[in-house]
C-alpha positions as CSV (number, residue, x, y, z in Angstrom):
1,M,27.4,29.0,-12.5
2,A,25.6,25.2,-11.7
3,D,22.8,24.6,-14.5
4,P,19.9,26.2,-14.0
5,M,18.1,23.0,-14.4
6,E,20.2,21.7,-11.6
7,Q,19.8,24.6,-9.7
8,D,15.8,24.1,-9.6
9,V,15.0,20.1,-9.0
10,Y,11.6,20.9,-8.8
11,T,11.4,22.8,-12.3
12,R,12.6,19.9,-13.6
13,L,10.3,17.5,-11.8
14,G,7.1,19.8,-12.9
15,L,8.3,19.5,-16.7
16,L,8.6,15.9,-16.4
17,W,5.7,15.4,-14.6
18,S,3.6,17.8,-16.1
19,D,1.6,15.9,-19.2
20,V,1.6,11.9,-18.1
21,V,1.5,12.6,-14.7
22,W,-0.6,15.7,-14.1
23,G,-2.0,15.5,-17.7
24,W,-1.5,19.6,-17.9
25,L,-1.1,20.5,-21.4
26,D,-0.1,24.3,-20.4
27,N,2.9,26.4,-18.8
28,L,1.5,25.1,-15.1
29,P,4.9,23.0,-14.4
30,S,6.9,26.6,-14.1
31,S,4.5,28.7,-12.3
32,G,4.7,29.4,-8.9
33,V,1.3,27.4,-7.1
34,L,3.0,24.2,-8.6
35,Q,6.6,24.9,-7.5
36,Q,5.4,25.7,-3.6
37,I,3.4,22.6,-4.2
38,L,6.5,20.4,-5.0
39,R,9.0,22.4,-2.5
40,E,6.3,22.0,0.9
41,N,6.2,18.7,0.0
42,L,9.4,17.2,-1.2
43,S,13.2,17.4,-0.3
44,E,15.8,18.3,-3.3
45,E,17.3,15.1,-2.9
46,E,13.9,13.1,-3.3
47,A,12.3,15.6,-6.2
48,R,15.7,14.4,-7.9
49,V,14.9,10.5,-7.3
50,L,11.3,10.9,-8.0
51,S,12.2,12.3,-11.8
52,E,14.6,9.2,-12.3
53,I,11.1,7.3,-11.9
54,P,10.0,6.1,-15.8
55,L,6.6,7.2,-16.6
56,K,3.5,4.9,-17.4
57,P,0.4,6.1,-19.5
58,V,-1.3,4.3,-17.3
59,P,-2.4,4.8,-13.3
60,L,-1.3,2.5,-11.0
61,D,1.0,1.0,-13.2
62,L,3.9,-0.6,-11.0
63,V,8.3,0.3,-11.6
64,T,10.4,-2.1,-9.9
65,L,12.9,-1.0,-7.9
66,D,15.5,-2.3,-10.4
67,E,14.4,0.2,-12.9
68,I,14.6,2.9,-11.3
69,A,18.1,2.1,-9.2
70,A,19.2,1.2,-12.9
71,R,18.4,4.8,-14.1
72,S,20.1,6.5,-11.3
73,S,24.0,7.3,-10.3
74,L,22.6,6.8,-6.6
75,P,23.3,3.0,-4.8
76,R,19.9,0.9,-4.9
77,E,19.8,1.1,-1.2
78,E,20.0,4.5,-0.8
79,I,17.7,4.9,-3.8
80,E,14.9,2.9,-1.6
81,Q,15.2,4.5,1.1
82,I,15.0,7.8,-0.5
83,L,12.0,6.2,-1.6
84,D,10.6,4.5,1.0
85,R,10.5,8.2,3.0
86,V,8.1,9.6,0.7
87,V,6.0,6.5,0.2
88,A,5.4,7.2,4.2
89,R,4.1,10.2,3.8
90,N,1.6,9.0,1.0
91,L,3.2,10.9,-1.9
92,L,4.2,7.6,-3.6
93,F,2.1,4.3,-4.0
94,S,4.4,1.0,-2.8
95,R,3.2,-2.4,-3.2
96,P,5.3,-5.6,-4.6
97,T,4.9,-6.4,-8.5
98,E,2.9,-10.3,-9.6
99,D,6.4,-11.8,-8.9
100,G,7.4,-10.3,-5.6
101,K,9.7,-7.9,-6.8
102,K,9.6,-4.0,-4.6
103,A,7.6,-1.5,-7.0
104,Y,6.7,2.3,-7.1
105,A,3.6,3.5,-8.6
106,L,3.3,7.6,-8.8
107,L,0.2,9.2,-7.9
108,K,-0.8,10.5,-10.9
109,T,-3.9,13.0,-11.0
110,G,-7.2,11.4,-9.6
111,Y,-5.6,8.2,-8.7
112,G,-3.7,9.7,-5.7
113,Y,-3.2,13.6,-6.5
114,P,-4.4,15.6,-5.0
115,Q,-6.8,13.1,-3.2
116,T,-3.8,11.5,-1.0
117,F,-3.8,15.0,1.2
118,F,-7.7,13.9,2.3
119,W,-8.5,10.7,1.9
120,K,-8.4,10.3,5.3
121,G,-10.8,13.0,6.4
122,E,-8.2,14.9,7.6
123,K,-8.1,18.7,8.3
124,N,-4.7,19.1,9.4
125,A,-2.3,22.1,9.3
126,R,-1.3,20.2,5.5
127,A,-4.4,19.4,4.5
128,Q,-5.2,23.0,4.9
129,R,-2.1,24.6,3.3
130,M,-2.6,22.2,-0.1
131,V,-6.4,23.6,-0.2
132,H,-4.8,27.0,-0.1
133,L,-2.8,26.5,-2.9
134,Q,-4.5,24.5,-5.0
135,R,-7.0,27.4,-5.0
136,E,-4.7,29.5,-7.1
137,P,-6.6,30.5,-10.6
138,E,-3.7,28.9,-12.3
139,Y,-4.0,25.3,-10.5
140,L,-7.6,25.2,-10.9
141,K,-7.5,26.1,-14.7
142,A,-4.9,23.8,-15.4
143,Q,-6.6,20.6,-13.5
144,M,-10.2,21.3,-15.6
145,D,-8.5,21.6,-18.7
146,L,-7.4,17.8,-17.8
147,Y,-10.8,16.8,-17.8
148,T,-12.2,18.9,-20.4
149,R,-10.1,18.9,-23.6
150,G,-9.5,15.8,-24.7
151,E,-12.2,13.7,-26.9
152,T,-11.8,10.6,-24.4
153,K,-13.6,11.6,-21.5
154,P,-11.9,9.8,-18.2
155,Y,-15.1,9.4,-15.8
156,R,-19.0,8.6,-16.6
157,Y,-22.2,9.0,-14.2
158,V,-23.8,5.4,-13.3
159,P,-27.9,5.9,-12.7
160,V,-29.0,4.1,-9.6
161,T,-30.2,0.8,-10.4
162,T,-34.2,1.9,-9.8
163,A,-34.1,4.0,-12.5
164,I,-32.5,1.4,-14.8
165,D,-34.6,-0.2,-17.7
166,P,-34.1,-3.6,-16.8
167,E,-34.0,-4.9,-20.6
168,W,-30.8,-2.7,-20.6
169,Q,-29.2,-5.5,-17.9
170,N,-27.5,-7.5,-21.3
171,V,-26.8,-4.4,-23.1
172,Y,-25.4,-2.1,-20.5
173,P,-24.2,-4.8,-18.0
174,T,-21.8,-2.3,-16.1
175,E,-24.4,0.4,-15.6
176,A,-25.8,-1.5,-12.4
177,I,-23.4,-0.4,-9.9
178,E,-23.8,-3.3,-7.4
179,K,-22.7,-5.5,-10.7
180,V,-19.2,-3.0,-10.4
181,I,-18.9,-3.8,-6.4
182,K,-20.1,-7.7,-6.7
183,R,-17.1,-8.4,-9.3
184,A,-14.4,-6.6,-7.2
185,K,-12.1,-8.7,-5.1
186,R,-11.2,-6.4,-2.4
187,I,-13.0,-2.9,-1.7
188,A,-11.3,-0.1,1.0
189,V,-13.6,3.1,1.2
190,A,-12.2,6.4,2.1
191,H,-13.3,9.7,2.4
192,C,-14.5,12.4,-0.5
193,P,-11.5,14.5,-1.1
194,C,-14.0,17.3,-2.7
195,R,-15.9,17.5,0.7
196,I,-13.4,17.7,2.9
197,R,-12.2,20.4,1.3
198,Y,-15.5,22.0,1.2
199,E,-15.1,21.5,5.1
200,I,-12.2,23.2,4.9
201,V,-12.9,26.1,3.0
202,K,-16.4,26.7,4.1
203,G,-16.3,25.9,7.9
204,E,-19.0,23.7,7.8
205,S,-20.4,20.4,5.7
206,C,-22.3,20.3,2.5
207,G,-25.0,18.3,4.2
208,H,-23.8,14.9,3.0
209,S,-21.8,11.8,3.8
210,T,-17.9,12.1,3.3
211,E,-17.2,8.5,3.7
212,V,-18.3,7.2,0.2
213,C,-15.3,7.4,-1.7
214,M,-14.9,3.5,-2.6
215,K,-11.9,1.9,-3.9
216,F,-11.7,-1.6,-5.8
217,D,-9.0,-3.9,-6.3
218,D,-4.7,-3.2,-6.7
219,L,-6.1,1.1,-6.0
220,A,-7.8,-0.7,-2.7
221,D,-4.7,-2.7,-1.9
222,I,-2.7,0.5,-2.3
223,L,-4.6,2.5,0.4
224,I,-5.5,0.2,2.6
225,G,-1.6,-0.6,3.1
226,A,-1.1,2.9,3.2
227,D,-4.0,3.4,6.0
228,L,-5.6,6.3,4.0
229,A,-9.0,3.9,3.5
230,R,-10.1,1.2,5.4
231,E,-11.4,-2.5,4.1
232,I,-14.7,-2.8,3.9
233,S,-17.2,-6.2,2.8
234,Q,-19.3,-5.9,-0.4
235,E,-22.3,-5.9,1.7
236,E,-21.4,-2.4,3.2
237,A,-20.1,-1.2,-0.1
238,L,-23.5,-1.9,-0.8
239,E,-25.1,-0.4,2.1
240,I,-23.2,2.7,1.2
241,I,-24.5,3.2,-2.1
242,R,-28.2,2.2,-0.8
243,K,-27.5,5.3,2.0
244,A,-26.0,7.7,-1.2
245,D,-29.0,6.9,-3.4
246,A,-31.1,8.2,-0.3
247,E,-29.2,11.3,0.3
248,G,-29.6,11.6,-3.8
249,L,-25.4,11.2,-4.2
250,V,-24.7,10.9,-8.0
251,H,-22.7,7.6,-8.6
252,F,-19.8,8.5,-10.6
253,T,-16.6,5.6,-12.1
254,D,-13.7,5.3,-14.5
255,N,-15.3,5.1,-17.9
256,T,-14.7,1.7,-18.8
257,G,-16.1,-1.5,-18.8
258,E,-13.6,-3.7,-17.1
259,G,-11.3,-3.0,-14.1
260,I,-13.2,-0.4,-12.7
261,K,-11.0,1.3,-9.9
262,H,-13.0,3.0,-8.4
263,I,-16.8,4.5,-7.1
264,C,-17.4,8.0,-5.6
265,N,-20.8,9.4,-5.0
266,C,-20.9,13.0,-5.8
267,C,-23.4,16.5,-4.4
268,G,-23.7,19.8,-6.7
269,D,-22.2,21.6,-3.8
270,A,-18.9,20.3,-3.3
271,C,-17.6,17.8,-5.9
272,W,-15.6,18.9,-9.1
273,N,-17.7,17.6,-11.4
274,V,-20.8,18.3,-10.6
275,R,-20.7,21.6,-9.3
276,P,-19.8,23.0,-12.5
277,I,-22.5,22.0,-14.4
278,R,-24.9,22.7,-11.7
279,L,-23.7,26.1,-12.1
280,R,-23.4,26.3,-16.1
281,Q,-19.7,27.0,-15.7
282,I,-19.0,23.7,-18.3
283,P,-21.1,22.1,-20.6
284,R,-22.0,18.7,-19.0
285,D,-20.5,16.8,-22.4
286,V,-17.4,18.9,-22.3
287,I,-16.5,17.4,-18.4
288,M,-18.3,14.0,-18.4
289,A,-19.1,11.0,-20.2
290,T,-23.1,10.9,-19.5
291,Y,-25.0,7.9,-21.7
292,F,-28.5,8.8,-20.4
293,V,-30.9,11.5,-20.9
294,R,-34.1,11.9,-18.3
295,Q,-37.5,11.7,-19.9
296,T,-41.1,12.8,-18.6
297,D,-44.6,11.5,-19.5
298,E,-45.8,15.0,-19.2
299,D,-49.5,13.4,-19.3
300,E,-48.8,11.5,-15.8
301,C,-46.6,14.6,-14.2
302,I,-48.5,15.7,-11.0
303,A,-46.1,18.4,-10.7
304,C,-45.0,18.1,-7.2
305,G,-41.7,19.1,-7.5
306,N,-40.0,15.7,-6.1
307,C,-37.6,15.9,-9.4
308,V,-36.9,19.6,-8.6
309,E,-36.0,19.4,-4.9
310,I,-33.7,16.2,-5.9
311,C,-32.4,17.2,-9.1
312,P,-28.5,17.5,-8.4
313,V,-27.5,19.9,-11.3
314,E,-30.5,21.7,-11.1
315,A,-31.9,20.9,-14.4
316,V,-35.7,20.5,-14.0
317,K,-38.1,23.7,-13.3
318,I,-42.2,23.4,-13.3
319,V,-43.3,25.1,-16.0
320,D,-46.9,25.3,-16.7
321,D,-47.9,22.5,-14.4
322,V,-45.6,19.5,-15.4
323,A,-41.8,18.7,-14.6
324,K,-39.6,20.4,-17.3
325,V,-36.3,18.7,-17.7
326,D,-33.2,20.9,-19.6
327,R,-31.8,17.6,-21.5
328,D,-28.6,19.8,-22.3
329,W,-27.6,19.9,-18.8
330,C,-29.8,16.5,-17.2
331,I,-26.5,14.3,-16.7
332,G,-28.6,11.0,-16.7
333,C,-28.0,10.2,-12.4
334,G,-31.6,8.9,-12.3
335,V,-31.9,10.1,-8.9
336,C,-35.4,11.4,-9.9
337,V,-37.3,8.3,-11.0
338,P,-37.5,6.9,-7.1
339,R,-38.7,9.7,-6.1
340,C,-41.8,10.2,-8.7
341,S,-44.7,8.6,-7.2
342,T,-46.8,8.6,-10.7
343,Q,-44.0,6.9,-12.3
344,A,-43.6,9.5,-15.0
345,I,-39.9,9.9,-15.3
346,K,-37.8,7.2,-17.4
347,L,-34.0,7.5,-18.5
348,V,-33.6,7.3,-22.5
349,E,-30.4,7.0,-24.2
350,K,-28.9,9.9,-25.3
351,E,-29.0,10.6,-29.1
352,K,-25.0,10.6,-29.4
353,M,-23.6,8.0,-26.6
354,P,-20.1,8.6,-25.9
355,V,-17.2,6.0,-26.5
356,M,-16.7,3.5,-23.5
357,S,-13.3,1.9,-23.7
358,V,-13.3,-1.6,-22.9
359,N,-10.6,-1.7,-20.2
360,F,-9.4,0.7,-17.5
361,D,-5.7,0.7,-19.5
362,D,-7.0,0.8,-23.0
363,L,-8.6,4.1,-21.3
364,H,-5.8,5.4,-20.1
365,V,-3.8,4.8,-23.6
366,R,-6.3,6.6,-25.5
367,I,-5.9,9.5,-23.3
368,N,-2.2,9.8,-23.4
369,N,-2.4,9.7,-27.3
370,E,-5.1,12.0,-27.3
371,R,-2.6,14.6,-25.1
372,A,0.2,13.7,-27.2
373,V,-0.9,14.3,-30.3
374,A,-2.4,17.8,-28.8
375,L,1.3,18.6,-27.9
376,G,2.3,17.7,-31.3
377,G,4.3,14.1,-30.1
378,A,4.0,10.8,-31.2
379,S,1.4,8.4,-29.3
380,E,1.5,5.2,-27.8
381,G,-0.2,2.4,-29.2
């Protein structure tokens, strides 16, 4: 009788990818939903070759074709053909290394998976099927555990620029979204996967723009090359931010000072991170890094209700003719600040500030080390 692991290459691949690629600590790899997702997107031959790609903790880190071929019994040319088929379906990233060698990068959670099915804004049969599978309770729990279990949060909210005290510019240089954009060498914009999924499920729009998911530098290179996003100029990117501010959307990015890969603009209706806070399902600091909180000058407040209406997490109420903020749920996005005609609102630093990583690589090495400790394994320094 054949070895069970050889019989089921999808179980093998799921177990291999579960921690470093997907960041899942529970037993989801052997569950039916993940098996079905892998089976419906990869042939057995493709799954075998993908299982031979060395795992790296940092998203978008490349592995050369030569490295993969050295681990496989298949001829190099056959491996290349198989991997390029997967790349053509946007289930694997590919770009050359700095010295021109052909290389690949696995789609890690938040950096390709499950976004690859939705970045183009298509609501075709495959996208609909993936939404159906990804709405299974066991899948949703595993994905949320990824963002809530560790001390280091992968992402943070960035306040709208008009809400940032000018004196903070030197203390928090990465808190001005325009500066993040202007540092980028290349920019792409894709559709918001959360809103595309919302439209598939609900059959209607949440009322906010969808083409608001911006990618920078190497991630922009990959998505433009894969036709998953379109290239835009800095001015187009800044216009997207201005439009997002007008809609009251929340700026969301990597929890790092340097090497930021993306900015999305989230809402409380559809987005995976703002909506659970709005519904009080997951405490703010458990799911997201937030550095600021709203403060109201009650003597200046006229209880107009503008801030109540715009708050994406419904953290503001009018009580005794004053706008009161629930500081435990306020996400410090600042969308309320420019809507206050009496300038009664400002952002202040939180008493307990999260830790921001120096750069993108450091952020994900730290996250990987925390998961390794949670699993009882050794961490990477």
